[in-house]
DRENPA-3360 file (N, C-alpha, C; in nm, 2 decimals, always signed):
BEGIN
1 = MKQTIKLY = -9.45/-7.10/+4.68/-9.59/-7.08/+4.72/-9.63/-7.18/+4.82 ~ -9.70/-7.14/+4.92/-9.76/-7.23/+5.03/-9.90/-7.26/+4.99 ~ -9.94/-7.39/+5.01/-10.08/-7.43/+4.98/-10.12/-7.51/+5.11 ~ -10.24/-7.47/+5.16/-10.30/-7.54/+5.27/-10.42/-7.62/+5.22 ~ -10.43/-7.75/+5.24/-10.54/-7.83/+5.20/-10.61/-7.87/+5.33 ~ -10.74/-7.83/+5.34/-10.82/-7.87/+5.46/-10.89/-8.00/+5.43 ~ -10.84/-8.11/+5.48/-10.89/-8.24/+5.45/-11.03/-8.26/+5.49 ~ -11.08/-8.20/+5.59/-11.22/-8.21/+5.63/-11.31/-8.16/+5.52;
9 = DIYHADLF = -11.27/-8.06/+5.45/-11.36/-8.00/+5.34/-11.37/-8.10/+5.23 ~ -11.28/-8.19/+5.21/-11.28/-8.28/+5.10/-11.35/-8.41/+5.14 ~ -11.31/-8.46/+5.26/-11.34/-8.60/+5.30/-11.44/-8.61/+5.42 ~ -11.46/-8.50/+5.49/-11.54/-8.49/+5.61/-11.45/-8.56/+5.72 ~ -11.51/-8.63/+5.82/-11.43/-8.67/+5.94/-11.35/-8.80/+5.92 ~ -11.38/-8.88/+5.82/-11.31/-9.01/+5.80/-11.23/-9.02/+5.68 ~ -11.10/-9.05/+5.70/-11.01/-9.07/+5.58/-10.99/-9.22/+5.57 ~ -11.04/-9.28/+5.46/-11.02/-9.42/+5.44/-11.01/-9.46/+5.29;
17 = SRAKASIL = -10.93/-9.56/+5.26/-10.91/-9.62/+5.13/-10.80/-9.54/+5.05 ~ -10.73/-9.62/+4.97/-10.63/-9.57/+4.88/-10.69/-9.48/+4.78 ~ -10.80/-9.53/+4.72/-10.87/-9.45/+4.62/-10.91/-9.31/+4.67 ~ -10.95/-9.30/+4.79/-10.99/-9.17/+4.84/-10.86/-9.08/+4.86 ~ -10.75/-9.15/+4.90/-10.63/-9.07/+4.92/-10.57/-9.02/+4.79 ~ -10.59/-9.10/+4.68/-10.54/-9.06/+4.55/-10.60/-8.93/+4.50 ~ -10.72/-8.90/+4.55/-10.79/-8.77/+4.51/-10.70/-8.66/+4.55 ~ -10.64/-8.67/+4.66/-10.56/-8.57/+4.72/-10.44/-8.52/+4.62;
25 = ADMISPEA = -10.39/-8.62/+4.55/-10.28/-8.59/+4.46/-10.32/-8.49/+4.36 ~ -10.44/-8.50/+4.31/-10.50/-8.40/+4.21/-10.52/-8.26/+4.26 ~ -10.52/-8.25/+4.39/-10.55/-8.12/+4.45/-10.42/-8.04/+4.48 ~ -10.31/-8.10/+4.47/-10.18/-8.04/+4.50/-10.14/-7.95/+4.38 ~ -10.13/-7.82/+4.41/-10.10/-7.72/+4.30/-9.95/-7.74/+4.25 ~ -9.94/-7.74/+4.12/-9.80/-7.75/+4.07/-9.71/-7.64/+4.11 ~ -9.77/-7.52/+4.14/-9.69/-7.40/+4.19/-9.65/-7.41/+4.33 ~ -9.71/-7.50/+4.41/-9.69/-7.50/+4.55/-9.55/-7.57/+4.58;
33 = DNVILDFE = -9.47/-7.51/+4.66/-9.35/-7.58/+4.70/-9.36/-7.63/+4.85 ~ -9.46/-7.57/+4.92/-9.48/-7.61/+5.06/-9.63/-7.64/+5.07 ~ -9.66/-7.77/+5.10/-9.80/-7.81/+5.11/-9.83/-7.85/+5.26 ~ -9.93/-7.78/+5.31/-9.97/-7.81/+5.45/-10.10/-7.88/+5.45 ~ -10.11/-8.00/+5.51/-10.23/-8.08/+5.52/-10.29/-8.05/+5.65 ~ -10.41/-8.00/+5.65/-10.48/-7.96/+5.78/-10.58/-8.07/+5.81 ~ -10.55/-8.14/+5.92/-10.63/-8.25/+5.97/-10.74/-8.21/+6.07 ~ -10.76/-8.08/+6.09/-10.86/-8.03/+6.18/-11.00/-8.09/+6.15;
41 = GITFMSRS = -11.06/-8.16/+6.25/-11.19/-8.22/+6.23/-11.19/-8.36/+6.19 ~ -11.07/-8.41/+6.15/-11.06/-8.55/+6.11/-11.05/-8.64/+6.24 ~ -11.14/-8.74/+6.24/-11.14/-8.83/+6.36/-11.09/-8.97/+6.33 ~ -11.08/-9.01/+6.21/-11.03/-9.14/+6.17/-10.95/-9.14/+6.04 ~ -10.84/-9.21/+6.04/-10.76/-9.23/+5.92/-10.72/-9.37/+5.91 ~ -10.75/-9.44/+5.81/-10.72/-9.58/+5.79/-10.57/-9.60/+5.76 ~ -10.53/-9.72/+5.78/-10.39/-9.76/+5.74/-10.37/-9.75/+5.59 ~ -10.46/-9.79/+5.51/-10.45/-9.78/+5.37/-10.44/-9.64/+5.32;
49 = FTDELYNI = -10.53/-9.55/+5.38/-10.52/-9.41/+5.34/-10.39/-9.35/+5.38 ~ -10.34/-9.38/+5.49/-10.21/-9.33/+5.54/-10.10/-9.38/+5.45 ~ -10.10/-9.50/+5.42/-9.99/-9.56/+5.33/-9.99/-9.49/+5.20 ~ -10.11/-9.47/+5.14/-10.12/-9.40/+5.01/-10.08/-9.25/+5.03 ~ -10.11/-9.19/+5.14/-10.06/-9.05/+5.17/-9.91/-9.05/+5.16 ~ -9.84/-9.14/+5.22/-9.70/-9.15/+5.21/-9.65/-9.16/+5.07 ~ -9.72/-9.24/+4.99/-9.69/-9.26/+4.84/-9.70/-9.12/+4.77 ~ -9.80/-9.05/+4.80/-9.81/-8.91/+4.74/-9.70/-8.82/+4.78;
57 = VITYSEKT = -9.66/-8.83/+4.91/-9.55/-8.74/+4.96/-9.42/-8.78/+4.88 ~ -9.40/-8.91/+4.86/-9.28/-8.95/+4.79/-9.29/-8.91/+4.64 ~ -9.41/-8.92/+4.58/-9.43/-8.88/+4.44/-9.39/-8.73/+4.42 ~ -9.43/-8.65/+4.52/-9.41/-8.51/+4.51/-9.29/-8.47/+4.60 ~ -9.18/-8.54/+4.59/-9.06/-8.53/+4.67/-9.00/-8.39/+4.66 ~ -9.03/-8.32/+4.55/-8.97/-8.18/+4.54/-9.04/-8.08/+4.62 ~ -9.15/-8.12/+4.68/-9.23/-8.03/+4.77/-9.21/-8.07/+4.92 ~ -9.22/-7.97/+5.00/-9.22/-7.99/+5.15/-9.36/-8.00/+5.20;
65 = FGYTGRND = -9.38/-8.11/+5.28/-9.51/-8.13/+5.33/-9.51/-8.11/+5.48 ~ -9.62/-8.04/+5.53/-9.63/-8.02/+5.67/-9.77/-8.06/+5.71 ~ -9.79/-8.09/+5.84/-9.92/-8.13/+5.89/-9.96/-8.05/+6.01 ~ -10.09/-8.02/+6.01/-10.14/-7.94/+6.12/-10.28/-8.00/+6.17 ~ -10.32/-7.98/+6.29/-10.45/-8.02/+6.34/-10.46/-8.17/+6.36 ~ -10.35/-8.24/+6.37/-10.37/-8.39/+6.39/-10.40/-8.42/+6.53 ~ -10.50/-8.51/+6.55/-10.52/-8.55/+6.69/-10.43/-8.67/+6.72 ~ -10.43/-8.72/+6.84/-10.33/-8.83/+6.88/-10.35/-8.95/+6.80;
73 = DIRVMMEK = -10.47/-8.99/+6.76/-10.50/-9.11/+6.68/-10.43/-9.10/+6.54 ~ -10.45/-8.98/+6.48/-10.39/-8.96/+6.35/-10.24/-8.96/+6.36 ~ -10.19/-8.90/+6.46/-10.04/-8.89/+6.47/-9.98/-9.03/+6.49 ~ -10.05/-9.11/+6.58/-10.00/-9.25/+6.60/-10.01/-9.33/+6.47 ~ -10.12/-9.32/+6.40/-10.14/-9.40/+6.27/-10.02/-9.36/+6.18 ~ -9.99/-9.23/+6.16/-9.89/-9.19/+6.07/-9.75/-9.25/+6.12 ~ -9.73/-9.25/+6.25/-9.60/-9.30/+6.30/-9.59/-9.45/+6.27 ~ -9.70/-9.52/+6.30/-9.70/-9.67/+6.28/-9.68/-9.71/+6.13;
81 = VAEGRTRE = -9.75/-9.64/+6.04/-9.73/-9.67/+5.90/-9.59/-9.63/+5.85 ~ -9.54/-9.52/+5.90/-9.40/-9.48/+5.86/-9.30/-9.58/+5.91 ~ -9.32/-9.63/+6.03/-9.24/-9.73/+6.09/-9.25/-9.86/+6.01 ~ -9.37/-9.90/+5.97/-9.39/-10.02/+5.90/-9.33/-10.02/+5.76 ~ -9.32/-9.90/+5.70/-9.26/-9.89/+5.57/-9.11/-9.90/+5.57 ~ -9.05/-9.89/+5.69/-8.90/-9.91/+5.70/-8.86/-10.05/+5.72 ~ -8.95/-10.13/+5.77/-8.92/-10.27/+5.80/-8.95/-10.37/+5.68 ~ -8.87/-10.47/+5.67/-8.89/-10.57/+5.57/-9.02/-10.65/+5.61;
89 = RQLGIPPA = -9.10/-10.68/+5.51/-9.22/-10.76/+5.54/-9.19/-10.90/+5.59 ~ -9.25/-10.94/+5.69/-9.24/-11.08/+5.74/-9.36/-11.16/+5.71 ~ -9.35/-11.24/+5.60/-9.47/-11.31/+5.55/-9.48/-11.45/+5.62 ~ -9.38/-11.50/+5.68/-9.38/-11.63/+5.75/-9.37/-11.75/+5.65 ~ -9.34/-11.72/+5.53/-9.32/-11.83/+5.43/-9.18/-11.81/+5.37 ~ -9.11/-11.92/+5.33/-8.98/-11.90/+5.26/-8.99/-11.83/+5.13 ~ -8.89/-11.77/+5.08/-8.89/-11.70/+4.95/-8.91/-11.81/+4.84 ~ -8.98/-11.77/+4.74/-9.00/-11.86/+4.62/-8.87/-11.89/+4.55;
97 = QMLTFDSQ = -8.86/-12.01/+4.51/-8.74/-12.06/+4.43/-8.77/-12.03/+4.29 ~ -8.67/-11.97/+4.22/-8.68/-11.94/+4.08/-8.62/-12.05/+4.00 ~ -8.70/-12.11/+3.91/-8.65/-12.22/+3.82/-8.65/-12.17/+3.68 ~ -8.55/-12.22/+3.61/-8.54/-12.18/+3.47/-8.53/-12.31/+3.39 ~ -8.58/-12.31/+3.27/-8.57/-12.43/+3.18/-8.52/-12.39/+3.04 ~ -8.43/-12.47/+2.99/-8.37/-12.43/+2.86/-8.45/-12.49/+2.74 ~ -8.56/-12.56/+2.77/-8.64/-12.61/+2.66/-8.79/-12.62/+2.71 ~ -8.88/-12.62/+2.62/-9.02/-12.65/+2.65/-9.04/-12.79/+2.70;
105 = NKLADFLV = -8.96/-12.88/+2.65/-8.97/-13.02/+2.69/-8.93/-13.04/+2.84 ~ -8.83/-12.97/+2.88/-8.79/-12.98/+3.02/-8.89/-12.91/+3.11 ~ -8.95/-12.81/+3.07/-9.06/-12.74/+3.15/-9.18/-12.84/+3.15 ~ -9.21/-12.90/+3.04/-9.33/-12.99/+3.04/-9.30/-13.11/+3.13 ~ -9.18/-13.16/+3.13/-9.14/-13.27/+3.22/-9.16/-13.23/+3.36 ~ -9.11/-13.11/+3.40/-9.12/-13.06/+3.53/-9.27/-13.06/+3.58 ~ -9.35/-13.00/+3.49/-9.49/-12.98/+3.53/-9.56/-13.12/+3.54 ~ -9.53/-13.22/+3.46/-9.59/-13.35/+3.47/-9.55/-13.42/+3.60;
113 = VQ = -9.42/-13.40/+3.64/-9.37/-13.47/+3.76/-9.43/-13.40/+3.88 ~ -9.45/-13.27/+3.88/-9.50/-13.20/+4.00/-9.64/-13.23/+4.02;
% end
């Protein structure tokens, strides 16, 4: 079964926040195997909404998702977020060192010295 979800009817012109995106998951029919997201009339989509949208697509991996009515800004945002999800995050700080202690006394000694 094919399901088309008109995003403008739910959100109006602006798509923003993870919480708003999560509403979309509840609207996907269990019977649908092909979900079309219609972006007609959408003028803005935030990075957080887009990232959560990709989480929803991954959660419903047994379904096929398609997109229609995307303007250039929406298309670019989706491309940039998809690209960002494939790269390792660069935080600019070294990875944390994991320490283990075989007794509470050794942990207490470490904490006092630090």
